[in-house]
C-alpha positions in Angstrom: 19.9 -4.1 -11.0 16.2 -5.2 -10.9 15.1 -8.3 -12.7 12.7 -8.1 -15.6 9.0 -8.5 -14.7 7.7 -12.0 -14.8 4.4 -10.7 -16.0 4.2 -10.3 -19.8 1.9 -7.2 -19.7 3.4 -4.0 -20.8 2.5 -0.9 -18.9 2.6 2.7 -20.1 2.8 4.3 -16.7 4.4 1.6 -14.5 7.7 -0.2 -14.2 7.1 -3.7 -12.8 10.0 -5.9 -11.7 11.0 -8.7 -9.3 14.1 -7.3 -7.4 14.2 -10.3 -5.1 12.5 -13.7 -5.2 8.9 -13.4 -3.9 8.7 -9.6 -4.2 6.9 -7.7 -6.9 8.1 -4.1 -7.2 5.7 -1.7 -8.8 7.0 1.8 -9.6 4.7 4.6 -10.7 6.2 6.1 -13.8 4.9 9.5 -14.9 8.0 11.5 -13.9 7.1 14.6 -15.8 3.8 14.8 -13.9 5.4 13.9 -10.6 3.4 10.6 -10.9 0.1 12.5 -10.7 -2.7 9.9 -10.5 -5.1 9.7 -13.4 -7.5 7.0 -14.5 -5.0 5.3 -16.8 -2.4 5.0 -14.0 -4.9 3.8 -11.4 -6.1 1.1 -13.9 -2.6 -0.1 -14.4 -1.9 -0.2 -10.7 -5.0 -2.3 -10.3 -4.0 -4.6 -13.1 -0.4 -5.0 -11.8 -1.4 -5.6 -8.2 -4.2 -8.1 -9.1 -1.7 -10.0 -11.3 0.8 -10.1 -8.4 -2.0 -11.3 -6.1 -2.7 -14.2 -8.4 0.9 -15.1 -8.9 1.9 -18.0 -6.6 5.6 -17.0 -6.8 4.9 -13.5 -5.3 4.5 -13.1 -1.5 4.6 -9.4 -1.1 4.2 -6.2 -3.2 6.1 -3.0 -2.9 4.6 0.2 -4.4 6.8 3.2 -5.0 7.5 6.1 -7.3 10.1 5.9 -10.1 11.5 9.3 -9.1 12.9 10.5 -5.8 10.9 13.7 -6.2 7.5 12.1 -5.8 5.7 9.0 -4.8 2.6 10.7 -6.3 2.2 14.4 -6.1 -1.6 14.1 -6.2 -4.5 13.4 -8.5 -4.2 14.7 -12.0 -6.1 18.1 -11.8 -6.2 18.4 -15.5 -8.4 15.2 -15.7 -10.8 16.6 -13.0 -10.9 20.3 -13.8 -13.8 20.3 -16.3 -15.7 17.3 -14.9 -19.2 18.1 -13.7 -21.1 16.7 -10.8 -23.3 14.6 -13.1 -20.3 13.1 -14.8 -18.4 12.4 -11.6 -21.5 10.9 -9.9 -22.7 8.8 -12.9 -19.4 7.2 -13.5 -18.6 6.9 -9.8 -15.4 8.7 -10.4 -12.3 7.3 -8.5 -14.3 4.5 -6.9 -11.8 2.0 -8.4 -8.9 3.6 -6.6 -9.9 1.5 -3.6 -9.3 -1.7 -5.5 -5.9 -1.8 -4.0 -7.4 -2.5 -0.6 -8.9 -5.7 -1.9 -5.4 -7.3 -2.6 -5.0 -10.1 -0.2 -1.2 -10.2 -0.2 0.7 -7.5 1.8 1.3 -4.2 0.0 4.2 -2.0 1.3 4.4 1.6 0.2 7.8 3.1 -0.1 7.3 6.9 -0.2 10.0 9.2 -1.4 9.3 12.9 -2.1 5.8 14.1 -2.3 2.7 12.0 -1.4 0.0 14.6 -1.6 -3.7 14.4 -2.0 -4.4 11.2 -3.9 -0.8 10.2 -3.5 -1.2 10.3 0.3 -4.5 8.4 0.0 -2.8 5.8 -2.2 -0.1 5.3 0.3 -2.7 4.9 3.1 -4.3 2.0 1.1 -1.1 0.0 1.6 -0.7 -2.2 4.6 2.6 -0.6 5.8 4.1 2.8 4.8 7.8 3.4 4.9 9.2 6.8 4.1 12.4 8.4 2.8 13.8 11.1 5.1 12.7 13.8 2.7 9.2 12.6 2.1 6.3 15.0 2.4 2.7 14.1 3.0 -0.5 16.1 2.9 -4.2 16.3 2.0 -4.4 19.8 0.3 -7.7 19.2 -1.5 -9.4 21.9 0.6 -7.3 24.5 -1.4 -8.9 23.3 -4.6 -12.5 23.7 -3.3 -13.1 20.0 -2.7 -12.3 17.4 -0.1 -10.2 14.2 -0.2 -12.3 11.6 -2.2 -10.2 8.4 -2.1 -10.2 7.8 1.6 -8.4 10.7 3.1 -11.2 11.8 5.4 -11.7 8.1 6.5 -8.3 6.6 6.7 -6.2 9.5 8.0 -8.3 9.9 11.2 -8.0 6.2 11.9 -4.2 6.4 11.5 -3.3 9.6 13.2 -6.3 10.5 15.3 -9.5 12.6 14.6 -8.2 15.9 15.9 -4.9 15.9 14.1 -6.4 14.6 10.9 -9.1 17.3 11.0 -6.5 20.0 11.3 -4.5 18.5 8.4 -7.5 18.2 6.1 -9.1 21.6 7.0 -5.8 23.5 6.6 -4.4 21.5 3.8 -0.9 21.8 5.3 1.8 19.3 4.4 3.7 17.3 7.0 7.1 15.7 7.1 8.2 12.0 7.3 9.3 12.7 10.9 5.8 13.9 11.8 4.3 11.0 9.9 6.4 8.5 11.9 5.7 10.2 15.2 1.9 10.0 14.6 1.9 6.4 13.5 1.3 6.9 9.8 4.8 5.7 8.8 6.4 2.5 10.2 10.0 3.5 9.7 12.1 6.2 7.9 15.1 5.4 5.8 17.6 7.6 3.9 15.9 8.4 0.6 18.5 6.7 -1.5 18.2 3.5 0.5 14.4 3.4 0.9 13.4 1.1 -1.9 16.1 -1.4 -1.2 15.3 -1.5 2.5 11.6 -1.9 1.9 12.3 -4.7 -0.6 14.2 -6.4 2.2 11.2 -6.2 4.5 9.0 -7.5 1.7 11.3 -10.4 1.1 11.3 -11.3 4.7 7.4 -11.3 4.7 7.4 -13.3 1.5 9.5 -16.0 3.1 6.8 -16.9 5.6 3.8 -19.1 4.9 1.6 -17.3 2.4 -1.6 -18.6 4.1 -0.6 -17.3 7.5 0.4 -13.9 6.0 -2.9 -13.5 4.2 -4.8 -14.5 7.3 -2.9 -12.0 9.5 -3.6 -9.2 7.1 -7.3 -10.2 6.9 -7.7 -10.5 10.6 -6.1 -7.0 11.2 -8.3 -5.4 8.6 -11.5 -7.1 9.8 -10.8 -6.1 13.4 -10.7 -2.5 12.4 -14.4 -2.8 11.2 -16.0 -4.6 14.1 -16.0 -4.6 17.9 -13.2 -6.1 19.9 -15.2 -9.1 20.9 -16.2 -9.8 17.3 -12.6 -9.2 16.1 -11.3 -11.7 18.7 -13.8 -14.3 17.5 -12.8 -13.7 13.9 -9.1 -13.9 14.7 -9.6 -17.2 16.6 -11.4 -18.8 13.7 -8.5 -17.9 11.3 -6.0 -19.1 13.9 -7.8 -22.4 14.3 -8.1 -22.8 10.5 -4.4 -22.5 10.1 -4.0 -25.7 12.1 -5.2 -27.6 9.0 -2.2 -26.3 6.9 1.0 -28.0 6.1 2.8 -24.7 6.9 1.6 -24.9 10.5 3.1 -28.4 10.8 6.3 -27.3 9.2 6.6 -24.2 11.2 6.1 -25.8 14.6 8.2 -28.8 13.7 11.0 -26.6 12.6 10.8 -24.6 15.8 11.0 -27.8 17.9 13.9 -29.2 15.8 15.7 -25.8 15.9 16.0 -25.4 12.2 14.8 -23.0 9.5 11.3 -23.6 8.4 10.5 -24.2 4.7 7.1 -22.9 4.0 5.1 -23.9 0.9 2.0 -21.8 1.2 -0.1 -25.0 1.7 
């Protein structure tokens, strides 16, 4: 049984809880629409993840669907169907979907069921994707006369390779959890009924380490993807050196020498 959320905000389309100390679980909750992503749901995801990012008691975030049928079956077509170019362009439609990538704490996606279109793009914004054995991924936007607009054409090639991503995007075909793991999109596959609990365990392990080091590791990885290897190595080294000023570095190394469990404080 999951604990009640420590955040007072009430969400219409999310279930927010703390299943284990240090772990914020955020469940998309539009089951009748298979968690189709609309502006209201994305706004709530942004609010909930930002709140968890500010919360000193939270070390990692798990994002999942509240139904085994779908993580998110795509963007809400009803919201987009009648939108014109002028409207989409003037309001910079779906630009705020990428706010999730600005969260400094680790975000783990637990994908059960369908993760199609915007759902696949949302999962790819997470730092690590885990999948249930029946999960189905895909970028079928080409079948609607458009292209992926929330990162699909940018992140998928970086994660699975240009040629494979191009085939997937241009054909719009779905692919399985097994394929996703084989191609490097998914870290591990779990039985669908065990997925969330297993991902929460991973998140709890991460949350148990020093928060400054965890944030620095995520930052270094992401920065390295944007620059040359030489620049990335310099950036990594600066963060590495900076962590030598933290209490957690002293505690971690002292605990190692003393052969005991470290007690990190995020300081």
